[in-house]
N, C-alpha and C positions, 0 to 999 in steps of 0.2 A: 926433628921428627915432627910432622905434620900434626897440628891439633885438630884431631877428628871431633871434638866438642864444640868448634866454633861455629858461629851462625853468621860469620861476615859476609856481607853480599846476598843474604837471603831475606825474602820477604815472607812474613809470618802472620797468619791470621788465627786470631784467639777468640773464642766466643766465651762469654761469662767472666772478663776479665775485670769486672767492676769491683770485685773482691775476693777474698779467699785464694783457692789454689789458682785460680785463672789470672788473678793480679799477681801471685807470685810468680807464675810461669811467665807472664809478661816481662816482669823485672829482670828475671834470670836470663831468658832470651835477649832482651835489650842489653844486658851487661855482656853477653857473648857475642855482640856485634850484630844482632837481627834487626831488620826493620819491622817494626809490630803494627799491626792493625787490628783493632779490637771491635767485636759486635756484642752489643748488650743494650740493656735497658738503662744501665747506670754507667757513667763516665768512670773510667778508673782513674784513680789518684796518682797518675804517672805522667810525667812531662814526656814531649816528643815522642807521643804514640798517636797514631790516627784513629779517632772513634767514630763509630756509625751506630745510632740508635736504631735498634732491630728488635721487633717482637717475633721471638724464635718460636711462637706457636702458628706463626703466619707464613705459610708457604711462599706467597707472591713477595712479602717483604725480605725473605731470606735469598730467593732470588734476585731481587733488585740490589740487595747489599752486594752479593757476589760479583754482579755485573759492574757495581761501582768499584768494588777493589781491584778487579783485573784490569781496569784501564791503566792501572800503575804497572802492570807485569804480571806474570804467573806468580801462583802461589807455591812457596817452596816447602812449606810445613802448615798443616792446620791442626790446632788444638782445640778439641771439644771440652770445654771447661763448664759450661752453663748447667745448672741444675736446680730443682725445686726440692724441697722435702715434702713428704707425704703429710696428710692431715691437715697442715697449714693452708693448703691451696687446694683448689679443685682437684678431682681425680684427673678429669681430662687435660688440664693445664699441666699436672705433673708429667703425665705420659708423652704430651706433645714436646714438653721442652726436653725432658730426660731422655727420650728416644725418638719419637717420629721426627722432632725438628732436627735432632743430632744427625740422624741419618739422611734427611733431606738436604742439611747443610754439606755433608760430607759427600753425597753423590751429586750436589750442584757443583762442588768445588773440583771434583775428579776431573773433568775435562780442561781444568786451566791449571793442572799439576803436571810436571814434567817426570819422566824416568828419574828414580833417585830420590823423589820427594817422599815424605813420609805424613802419617795421620796418626794422632794419638789422643784417646778420648778418656775422661774421667768416669768410671763406673763407681762400684763401691763392692765392699766385703758383704753387704747385704744381698748380694746376687750370687753368693757362693753355693746356693743350690741350684743353679741353672742347669745342670745336666739333668737332674732328676725331674725338672720341670719342661724338658724340651718339647715333649708334645704340645703342651700348652702355649709355647712361644712360637711355635712354627707357622700357625695360621698368621699371625701378624707379620712373621718374617716374609711371608709369601707375597705380601700385598706391598708394592713398591710404590704406587701411588699416594700422594700425600693425602689428598682428599677422601680415598677410600680406607687409608689407615685410620684417620681421624675418624671417620663413621664407625670403623670397627671398635675403636676405643670408647667412643660414646655408647655403644652399645654394652661394652664389657663394664664399664662404669656404673652401669644399673644394679650390677650385682653388689649387694651391700657388703660381702665378705672380700669384694676385691681390694687388694693393697697396692696402689699404683707405684709407690716408690721401689719396693723390693722386685716388682714385677718389670718395670723400667730398666732397673739395673741388669737383672737377668737378661733383658732383651739386648743392652748395649754389649754385654759380654758376648753374647750368642752370635750377633751380628758382625762384631770383630772377628772372632775366631772362624767363622765360615767365610767372610768377605776376604780374608787373607789369602785364602786358596785360589779365589777367582781374580780379585783385582790385580795381585802382584804378577801373575803370569802375563795379564793383559796388557799392563801398563807400566810395570817397573815401580809402582808406588807401594809402599809398606803401609800397613796398617796395624795398631796395637792400642790396648788400653792398660789402664791402672785399676786395682780395687782397693781403694784405701779404707782403714778401719778409722774408728773414732779420730777426727781430726780437728784441732782448735782453728775454726773459721767462724764467720757470722751465721752459718747454718747450724752449728751446734745447740744453740738455745731452743731451736725448734725441735730436735730429737730429744732433748732434756724434757719439753713440754709433752711430747708424745708418749714418753715411757716414765721416766722419773730421773732424778739426779742419783739417786742410789743405784739405779740400774745402770746408768752410764758410767757411774764410778767403779762398779764391780764388773762392767763388760769385760770379757778375757782380754788382757793387753800382755802378752808375753814380755815385750819390752819394760813394761811397767807404767806407761803414760800414754797419752794420746800424741799423735803425731802433729807436726805443725804445717801450714801450707806450704812453706819453702821446702821441707822435706820430700813432699809430693810433686812441688815442681821441679826439682831437679831430676826425679826420675822421668817424667814428663820430657823434659829437655833432652835427656837421654836418648829417650826413645825415638825422638824426631831427629836426632843428628846423626851424621855418617859413623859415629862410634858405635851405633846399634844396627849397622848394615845388614846384619844377617839375623835381626830379630823381627819377626812378622808373624802377624796372626796370633797375637800372645795376649793373654790377661796376666798383668803382674800383679800378683796379691801384695800390695804396699800396706800391710795391715799388722806388721810387728811379730807375724808368725802365727796369727789367728787361724787362718785356713788351714795351714799345716797341723796345728792342733787339734781342728775340729775333725779333721779326716783321719787322723790317726788314733783318736778317741782319747788323747790326752787332755782335751778340753771337754767338759761335761757340757752336753747339749742343753740341759735344763737351764744352765746360766743364761741361755739366750731368749728365755721366755719373759717378756715383761710382765710386770705385775698387773693385776686387774684394775681398771679404773671405775 
């Protein structure tokens, strides 16, 4: 039987492979035979991968990097794993890396991807309420130009109540679900994302700082623990493999059951309110 999980002979582009889920995904895809190219501000601690230092807030830097990548041939799979936590970084930077840059990298890569290729992005369980917020998301969804989207974000960031991490993750989910209905009929390229719950990566201390250790420890986890970066990486690798050939325009909640519990009322929503600081 043919191994549909194989990446043999495939060129794979991964943003944010310097650590965490991106690094784990790079290692997994490499072990499955893929040729890995990474974009980040930090070189991944992995042998035999090509690294391009790229500021994912910068549209021209993204475009130049993709031009360089495709000199070696088309892209068979794109993994969007780069991300910034909220509060620890400027609001505009969080939005640019987590969504505006993610979308720009994706759309820049698409012309260099063949039918049968696939895209998988890391969103977050923090975006679980995206449907209720869709009217707030749609104005940014309608802006395809990077510079115009950045200007919209800069204006939005003036609102002291604007929380960029959650908003950016809602945007990435909404973009993935809506783009799957247009991208795939046009090109044969699939697009999906995952929404992890608390995961032990170098980003976790930032979330602890934003909330508290007690809050993160008590955050509803039906499996009873945080996930590992590798557990998230395997799902990403699956989504961009031929084994997932009929999975498209989906957001996979890799949160150990959190979203299901929230939607059905078996998880108390009050548990999601961080303590006042």
